[in-house]
C-alpha positions in Angstrom: -23.6 34.9 -21.0 -24.6 37.5 -18.5 -23.3 36.6 -15.0 -26.5 37.4 -12.8 -25.7 39.4 -9.7 -22.4 37.8 -9.4 -20.7 41.0 -8.2 -23.3 41.1 -5.8 -23.3 37.8 -4.1 -19.4 37.2 -4.0 -18.1 38.3 -0.6 -21.4 37.0 1.0 -20.4 33.7 -1.1 -16.9 33.7 0.9 -18.3 34.4 4.2 -20.8 31.5 3.6 -23.7 33.5 4.2 -26.7 32.3 1.7 -27.9 34.9 -0.8 -30.4 34.6 -3.6 -30.6 37.2 -6.4 -31.8 34.4 -8.3 -36.3 34.6 -9.4 -38.2 32.8 -6.9 -38.4 29.1 -8.3 -40.9 27.8 -10.4 -44.4 26.1 -9.2 -43.5 22.1 -8.7 -46.1 21.3 -10.6 -45.1 20.1 -14.1 -46.9 22.1 -17.4 -47.8 20.6 -19.9 -45.6 22.4 -22.5 -42.3 21.4 -22.6 -39.8 24.7 -21.1 -37.8 26.5 -24.0 -34.7 28.4 -23.4 -34.2 30.9 -25.7 -34.0 35.1 -25.2 -36.2 34.4 -22.6 -35.7 31.7 -19.7 -39.6 31.6 -18.6 -41.0 31.2 -22.1 -43.0 28.4 -22.7 -43.5 26.9 -26.0 -44.8 23.2 -27.3 -42.0 23.4 -30.3 -40.3 20.4 -29.2 -37.7 21.0 -31.9 -36.2 17.1 -31.9 -37.0 13.4 -31.5 -36.4 11.5 -28.5 -34.7 8.1 -29.8 -34.7 5.6 -26.6 -37.3 4.9 -23.8 -36.9 7.2 -21.2 -35.8 4.6 -18.2 -33.6 2.8 -20.8 -30.5 2.8 -18.5 -29.2 2.5 -15.1 -25.8 3.2 -13.5 -23.1 1.8 -15.5 -24.5 1.1 -18.4 -22.5 4.1 -20.2 -19.7 3.5 -18.8 -16.7 4.9 -21.4 -12.9 5.6 -19.2 -13.0 7.3 -16.7 -11.4 10.7 -18.0 -7.7 11.7 -17.5 -7.5 12.1 -13.6 -6.8 15.7 -12.4 -7.4 16.8 -8.4 -9.7 20.1 -9.5 -12.1 17.3 -10.7 -11.7 14.5 -7.7 -14.8 12.8 -6.2 -13.2 12.2 -2.6 -14.7 10.2 -0.5 -14.6 10.8 3.5 -15.0 7.8 6.1 -14.0 7.2 9.2 -12.5 3.9 9.4 -13.9 2.9 12.7 -17.2 3.5 11.8 -17.3 2.3 8.1 -17.1 -1.6 8.2 -15.9 -4.4 10.2 -14.1 -7.0 8.0 -12.1 -8.2 11.1 -14.0 -9.0 14.2 -10.3 -10.3 15.7 -9.1 -6.4 16.0 -12.3 -5.2 18.0 -10.7 -4.6 21.4 -7.5 -4.3 20.5 -4.9 -2.8 23.8 -7.6 -3.7 25.8 -10.4 -1.0 24.5 -13.9 -1.7 25.9 -12.7 -4.6 28.2 -13.1 -4.7 32.0 -10.3 -5.5 34.5 -10.5 -9.7 33.2 -10.7 -9.0 29.8 -14.2 -9.2 29.4 -16.0 -7.2 26.9 -17.8 -4.2 28.8 -21.6 -4.3 26.9 -22.5 -1.4 25.7 -19.0 0.1 24.5 -18.8 -1.0 21.5 -22.3 0.4 20.1 -21.3 4.0 22.2 -20.7 7.0 20.8 -17.4 7.0 22.4 -16.6 3.8 21.5 -14.5 2.1 18.9 -17.4 0.2 16.7 -14.7 -2.2 14.7 -14.3 -0.7 11.4 -11.5 -1.2 10.0 -9.1 -1.5 6.7 -10.3 -5.1 5.7 -14.0 -3.5 5.7 -12.5 -0.8 3.5 -10.9 -3.3 1.5 -14.2 -5.5 0.8 -15.9 -2.8 -0.3 -13.1 -1.6 -2.5 -13.0 -5.3 -4.2 -17.0 -5.1 -4.2 -16.6 -2.4 -6.6 -18.8 0.2 -4.1 -16.3 2.6 -5.2 -16.0 2.3 -8.5 -19.6 2.1 -8.6 -20.3 5.7 -7.0 -17.8 7.3 -9.3 -15.0 8.0 -6.3 -11.2 8.4 -7.2 -10.0 9.3 -4.2 -10.5 7.7 -0.8 -10.1 9.5 2.4 -9.5 7.8 5.4 -9.2 9.4 9.1 -5.4 9.1 10.8 -4.6 5.2 10.4 -1.9 5.4 12.6 -1.7 4.0 16.6 -4.0 6.1 18.5 -4.0 6.6 22.6 -5.0 3.5 24.6 -6.8 4.6 27.0 -10.1 7.0 27.2 -10.7 10.2 27.3 -13.4 11.0 30.3 -16.7 12.5 29.5 -19.9 13.5 31.1 -21.3 9.5 31.0 -19.0 8.1 28.7 -15.3 7.1 28.1 -14.4 8.5 24.8 -12.0 7.1 23.1 -9.9 7.6 19.6 -11.8 5.9 17.5 -11.7 8.8 15.3 -8.2 8.8 14.4 -7.3 12.5 16.0 -5.2 11.5 19.0 -2.3 10.1 18.1 0.2 8.2 20.4 2.6 6.7 17.4 2.9 7.8 14.4 5.2 4.9 12.6 2.4 2.0 12.6 -1.5 1.6 12.5 -3.8 1.2 14.8 -4.3 -2.8 15.8 -7.9 -1.2 16.2 -7.7 -0.7 12.7 -5.9 -3.1 11.2 -2.0 -4.9 10.4 0.5 -2.7 8.1 -0.3 -5.7 5.9 -3.9 -4.8 6.0 -2.8 -1.5 5.4 -1.0 -2.4 2.3 -3.1 -4.5 0.5 -5.9 -1.7 1.3 -3.9 0.8 -0.6 -2.8 -1.7 -3.2 -6.6 -2.4 -3.4 -7.6 1.3 -4.3 -4.8 1.5 -6.3 -5.7 -1.0 -9.2 -9.0 0.2 -9.4 -7.5 3.5 -10.2 -8.7 5.2 -6.7 -6.1 7.2 -4.8 -6.1 7.2 -1.0 -6.2 10.3 1.0 -4.2 10.0 4.2 -5.5 12.4 7.5 -3.0 13.8 8.7 -2.2 15.9 12.7 0.7 17.9 12.6 -0.6 20.2 15.7 -0.8 17.9 18.1 -0.8 14.1 20.1 -3.5 12.8 22.0 -4.3 13.3 25.5 -2.4 11.3 28.4 -4.8 8.5 29.7 -4.3 6.7 33.0 -4.1 3.4 30.4 -0.9 4.8 28.8 0.1 6.1 31.8 0.3 3.4 33.6 1.1 1.2 30.8 4.7 2.7 29.9 5.6 4.6 33.4 4.7 8.6 32.7 3.2 10.6 34.8 0.6 10.0 38.1 -2.9 9.4 38.9 -4.0 8.8 42.1 -4.1 5.2 43.8 -7.6 4.8 42.9 -7.2 5.3 39.1 -7.8 1.7 39.1 -11.1 1.7 40.3 -12.1 4.7 38.7 -11.2 3.2 34.5 -12.8 0.4 35.4 -16.1 1.5 37.4 -19.8 2.6 36.4 -19.0 4.1 33.1 -22.0 6.3 33.8 -20.1 8.2 36.2 -17.1 8.7 34.2 -16.4 12.6 34.4 -13.7 14.9 32.8 -13.6 16.7 36.3 -13.3 13.5 38.3 -10.4 12.5 35.8 -8.3 15.6 36.1 -9.0 15.6 40.4 -6.5 12.3 39.8 -3.9 13.3 38.7 -0.6 14.9 40.3 0.5 17.7 38.4 3.5 18.0 39.9 5.1 14.7 39.6 8.3 14.1 38.2 7.4 10.8 36.5 5.4 13.4 33.6 9.3 14.0 32.6 8.3 10.9 30.7 6.1 11.6 28.6 6.1 14.0 25.1 8.0 16.0 27.4 8.6 20.0 27.3 10.8 20.4 24.9 8.0 18.7 22.8 5.1 20.0 23.7 2.6 22.2 26.0 0.6 21.2 28.5 -3.1 22.6 28.7 -3.4 20.4 32.3 -0.3 22.6 34.3 2.4 19.3 34.6 5.2 20.9 36.0 8.0 21.3 33.6 5.5 22.2 30.6 4.5 25.2 28.8 1.2 26.1 29.3 -0.6 27.1 26.4 -0.4 29.5 24.2 -2.7 32.8 23.0 -1.9 32.6 19.6 -3.7 29.9 16.7 -0.4 28.2 16.4 0.7 28.0 20.4 -3.0 27.5 21.5 -3.5 23.7 23.4 -6.8 22.9 20.8 -9.8 21.6 23.0 -7.3 21.3 26.3 -5.0 18.7 23.5 -1.4 18.9 24.6 0.2 20.8 21.8 3.6 20.1 19.0 5.9 22.4 19.0 6.1 23.0 15.0 7.5 25.8 15.5 10.8 25.5 17.1 14.4 25.4 16.0 15.9 23.3 18.9 17.0 19.6 18.5 14.8 17.2 20.9 15.6 13.9 21.8 13.1 11.2 21.8 10.1 11.3 23.8 11.4 8.7 26.9 8.0 6.4 26.8 8.6 5.9 23.0 11.8 4.9 23.7 10.3 2.5 26.6 7.5 1.6 23.9 9.8 0.4 21.0 12.1 -1.1 23.3 9.0 -3.4 24.5 8.1 -4.1 20.6 11.6 -4.9 19.9 11.9 -2.5 16.9 13.8 0.2 19.1 16.8 -0.3 17.1 15.3 -0.1 14.0 13.0 3.1 14.7 16.5 4.8 15.7 18.5 3.7 12.7 16.0 4.8 10.5 15.9 8.2 11.8 19.3 8.6 11.9 19.5 8.1 8.3 16.7 10.5 8.0 17.9 13.0 9.4 21.5 12.7 8.0 20.7 12.2 4.5 18.8 15.4 4.3 20.6 17.4 6.4 17.8 18.3 9.0 18.1 19.1 12.9 16.3 17.1 15.5 12.9 19.6 15.5 9.9 18.2 16.8 8.6 19.2 13.1 11.0 17.2 11.2 10.7 14.2 13.3 6.7 14.8 12.7 7.7 15.0 9.1 9.8 11.9 8.9 6.9 9.6 10.6 4.1 10.7 8.7 6.0 10.6 5.0 7.1 7.4 5.4 3.4 6.2 4.9 3.8 7.8 1.3 6.9 6.1 0.7 5.9 3.2 2.1 2.2 2.2 0.8 2.2 4.8 -1.9 -0.4 7.3 -0.3 -1.3 10.1 -2.7 -2.2 12.8 -0.7 -2.8 14.7 2.8 -6.1 16.1 4.2 -3.9 17.7 6.5 -5.7 19.0 10.1 -6.3 22.2 11.7 -4.0 23.9 9.2 -4.8 27.2 10.8 -2.4 26.0 13.7 0.3 25.5 12.5 2.6 28.6 10.8 2.7 27.6 6.9 6.1 27.1 6.6 5.8 23.7 8.2 3.0 22.7 5.7 4.9 24.1 3.3 8.2 21.5 3.9 5.9 18.3 4.8 4.7 18.6 1.4 8.1 18.9 -0.2 9.0 15.9 1.4 5.5 14.1 1.1 5.8 14.8 -2.8 9.7 13.6 -2.7 8.5 10.2 -0.7 5.9 9.9 -3.5 8.0 9.8 -6.0 10.6 7.2 -4.2 7.2 4.8 -4.0 6.9 5.0 -7.9 10.7 4.5 -8.7 10.0 0.9 -6.5 7.1 0.1 -7.1 6.3 0.9 -11.0 3.5 -2.0 -11.8 1.3 -0.4 -9.1 1.3 3.1 -10.5 -1.7 4.9 -11.5 -0.2 8.1 -12.6 2.2 10.5 -12.7 -0.3 13.0 -10.8 1.3 15.0 -8.1 1.6 14.6 -4.2 -1.6 16.0 -3.5 -2.4 18.4 -0.2 -6.1 19.9 1.1 -6.2 22.1 4.3 -8.9 22.1 7.2 -8.7 25.9 7.6 -12.4 26.2 10.4 -14.7 28.2 8.2 -13.0 29.4 4.8 -14.4 29.4 2.1 -13.5 30.2 -1.9 -10.5 32.4 -1.6 -6.7 32.4 -2.5 -5.1 33.4 0.2 -1.5 32.9 1.9 -2.8 29.0 2.7 -1.9 28.2 -1.4 1.0 30.1 -1.8 2.9 30.1 1.8 1.7 26.8 2.8 1.6 25.0 -0.7 -1.5 23.6 -0.2 -3.5 22.5 -3.3 -6.9 23.1 -2.2 -8.8 23.5 0.9 -12.2 22.5 2.7 -15.0 24.7 1.1 -16.9 25.4 4.3 -19.3 28.3 2.8 -20.8 25.5 0.5 -23.3 23.4 2.4 -24.4 27.2 4.0 -25.2 28.3 0.5 -27.3 25.3 -1.0 -29.6 25.5 1.9 -31.4 27.8 -0.3 -31.2 26.2 -3.5 -32.1 28.8 -6.2 -28.5 30.0 -4.8 -27.4 27.3 -7.5 -26.5 29.5 -10.1 -24.9 32.6 -9.2 -22.8 30.4 -6.8 -21.4 27.5 -9.5 -20.2 31.2 -11.7 -19.0 32.6 -8.6 -16.4 29.3 -7.7 -15.8 28.6 -11.4 -15.2 32.1 -12.2 -12.9 32.9 -8.5 -11.0 29.1 -9.9 -10.4 29.9 -12.7 -7.3 31.5 -11.2 -4.0 29.1 -11.9 -3.3 26.5 -9.0 -6.3 27.1 -7.0 -8.9 24.8 -5.7 -11.5 23.9 -3.0 -13.2 20.8 -1.9 -16.7 21.2 -1.0 -19.0 19.1 0.9 -22.1 19.3 2.0 -21.8 17.2 5.7 -19.0 16.2 7.8 -18.2 14.4 10.7 -17.5 18.3 12.9 -20.6 19.6 11.2 -23.4 18.1 10.8 -25.4 15.6 8.0 -27.1 17.7 5.2 -31.2 17.0 5.4 -31.8 14.0 4.7 -35.2 14.5 3.3 -33.1 16.7 0.4 -30.1 14.4 -0.3 -31.7 14.2 -4.0 -31.3 17.9 -4.6 -27.9 17.8 -2.5 -26.3 15.3 -4.4 -26.5 17.3 -7.1 -25.8 20.2 -5.9 -22.6 18.3 -4.7 -21.4 16.3 -7.5 -22.3 19.3 -10.3 -20.2 21.5 -8.4 -17.3 23.1 -10.0 -13.7 22.0 -8.4 -12.9 18.8 -6.0 -16.3 17.7 -4.2 -16.0 15.0 -0.7 -19.2 12.8 -0.6 -19.0 12.2 3.8 -19.7 8.0 4.2 -23.5 7.7 4.3 -24.5 11.1 2.2 -25.0 8.6 -0.2 -27.0 5.9 2.0 -29.3 8.7 4.2 -27.3 7.5 7.1 -28.8 8.9 9.9 -27.7 10.8 13.2 -27.4 8.6 16.2 -27.2 9.2 20.0 -29.6 12.1 20.3 -28.4 12.5 23.9 -24.8 12.7 22.9 -23.2 15.2 24.8 -21.1 16.6 22.1 -23.0 17.6 19.3 -20.7 15.6 16.7 -20.8 13.0 18.2 -24.8 12.3 17.0 -22.6 12.7 13.0 -20.9 9.5 13.4 -22.7 6.5 13.1 -22.2 3.2 11.6 -22.5 3.1 8.0 -25.9 1.8 7.2 -24.9 -1.2 5.4 -28.8 -2.7 6.2 -30.6 0.2 5.9 -29.4 1.8 2.1 -32.1 4.7 0.6 -31.9 2.3 -2.8 -33.2 5.8 -4.6 -30.2 8.4 -3.4 -28.2 5.3 -3.6 -28.9 5.2 -7.3 -29.3 9.6 -7.9 -26.0 9.3 -6.5 -24.5 6.2 -8.6 -25.6 8.2 -11.9 -24.1 11.8 -11.1 -20.7 10.2 -9.6 -19.9 8.1 -12.9 -20.7 11.1 -14.9 -18.6 12.9 -13.2 -15.9 10.6 -13.3 -16.1 10.6 -17.4 -16.4 14.4 -17.7 -13.0 16.4 -16.2 -15.2 19.2 -17.5 -17.4 19.3 -14.3 -15.1 20.0 -12.2 -11.9 21.6 -13.5 -13.7 22.7 -16.8 -15.0 26.8 -17.2 -18.4 27.1 -16.3 -20.9 28.5 -18.8 -24.6 29.6 -17.6 -26.8 29.3 -20.6 -30.5 30.0 -18.3 -31.0 30.3 -15.0 -34.3 29.5 -14.9 -34.4 26.2 -15.6 -31.2 26.3 -14.9 -29.1 25.1 -17.4 -24.8 25.3 -17.8 -22.4 23.7 -20.0 -18.7 22.8 -18.7 -16.2 22.5 -21.3 -12.1 21.8 -20.4 -9.4 21.9 -22.5 -5.8 20.6 -21.5 -2.7 19.5 -23.9 -5.0 19.5 -26.6 -7.7 17.2 -25.1 -11.1 18.4 -24.9 -14.0 17.4 -22.9 -17.6 19.0 -22.8 -21.1 18.7 -21.0 -24.1 19.8 -20.5 -25.7 19.9 -17.7 -29.8 21.2 -16.0 -31.3 21.2 -12.6 -34.8 22.1 -12.6 -38.1 20.9 -11.8 -39.4 17.1 -11.9 -41.2 15.6 -14.7 -40.2 18.5 -17.4 -39.6 18.5 -21.3 -37.1 21.1 -21.0 -35.6 22.5 -24.4 -31.8 22.9 -24.3 -29.3 25.2 -26.3 -26.3 23.5 -27.2 -25.6 25.2 -30.0 -22.1 26.7 -28.7 -21.5 22.5 -26.8 -23.0 20.4 -29.5 -23.4 20.7 -33.3 -26.7 20.0 -35.3 -26.9 16.2 -36.4 -24.8 14.9 -33.3 -26.6 12.2 -31.1 -26.8 13.3 -27.8 -26.9 11.6 -24.4 -29.0 12.2 -21.8 -26.9 10.4 -19.0 -29.5 10.4 -16.3 -31.9 8.2 -18.1 -30.0 7.1 -21.2 -32.4 8.9 -23.7 -31.1 10.4 -26.9 -31.7 13.1 -29.4 -30.3 14.4 -32.3 -29.1 18.3 -32.0 -31.5 20.4 -34.4 -31.6 24.1 -34.7 -28.8 24.1 -32.3 -31.3 22.6 -29.4 -32.6 19.1 -27.9 -35.3 18.6 -25.7 -34.9 16.0 -23.0 -37.8 15.5 -20.0 -36.5 16.0 -16.7 -37.6 12.8 -14.6 -38.6 12.2 -11.5 -35.5 13.9 -9.8 -35.4 16.9 -12.2 -31.5 16.4 -13.5 -30.8 16.4 -17.0 -26.7 15.2 -17.8 -25.8 15.6 -21.7 -22.7 14.1 -23.2 -21.8 13.2 -26.8 -23.6 10.1 -27.4 -20.6 8.8 -29.9 
């Protein structure tokens, strides 16, 4: 098939700009006659050459659900959820470490519902939804969770509200779960439940930085120093909080700051005595004012004093030190900052069977560090599988996907020198604001990703960039779930979860509202479920070769071959309620029974064609009906 405008739009697609070489969309009113595709994509014909054999509304999601296709990451449908905002399975852990409590231990009104507070979502809540079949019905085969390890206990001041580490990116102790999310046993239960359902778990990790110092953590672990009035400020009127006032209480020259991470471990943006200041390169800057781990350093370092005190108080110092000693000795590694982090993060893999890492702020860490982490994580997964043979899904290799801000569909050093299996595809959500670009976009993505060991993770919404237009989620869902490569559903895209806190100081906070379990848009959810189930049955969708049949209406095939296994589908994305004559001779032979998985109707191929109605949402999903 002719690759319309693919070369012309290639660079703009990489850069993330919306551009279309396609014809203008057809009038949305449905013609009385069928849309026939032959030598001209726009030919209208009343010659319907095949007969539909079942009623148009005969099926609901789950009717045609044979075993899922053999799993490949290139066809993964990843569900990204923020643990704290997804589902509260246990209210007993909602105020861990005194978060959201006043000096007397009473809940501060409004904190639990504010843009910066912990809301109660936890591992138990995720497990509940796994066991209810929520993810299975959605066709999910991997869940991406925000970092599960222990976060800073106190808050960072923002203008008028307390900003807690509910998101998981402000780590304090990388060796155990954050109590707000749950216990080690609850984390294990969650991962085991996912694996039992054939669902992999991808864990968000941060090599670049730990969390900020806070007044509460400083007081609890005896590092740093703030003015005597810090408690009055910390437990005072939340509306009067501001970062400038918090920093005014900071005593930068206090020798007590040596007891925090220490100058050998981090750079500091706060001008602390003895600490190096932030550098100017991506690898050396203090991102958003966060302390920057010295992952590039070859110097050996001792455990930070605050961790020694913390683990001593928790009665596990000897155990942690013993494990560290064994790790460094067995692997013949120096005690560098990077190697401590590798030990701590890969322990989650060897202990629980984590299947992959989503690597935060990848551009701010040297690529060799990511390659080293990938190698040890792969070995850790092998170890877990050896020790837990009854829980192993299959032998799929450990997966890493990197977050490189504004990266598009291009293979570069992140894949080679960094050993990433995929990168987040920032360009996808930009391009599909212009829906007519899909034919060219799919051609470009498929052709580019035909190269070996190259994949992207596309999405339409994220916790940092925004929510896809809620009024257009049907089209957005179609574009995403039929896209080449791996795809990511952001929690609530499938339910029309809306923004919150319109007056929030930081724009990204608006996108992190609680999951809308009580106000689900059932039409959107049904649409995502049908597409998700179709995708999980067919490796060809994400991992197959894209073959464009027609640009208008947009008809395409995907064909996948691997180790003697083949899979093929044909899909149509067009205006609603049109009878579309679909050429399928290259995929389905005459006499074959073909099913439209979107509504359950079937037809027999005659003269290389079948005819189906595009239905209320303008989607036709064809598969072998046998």
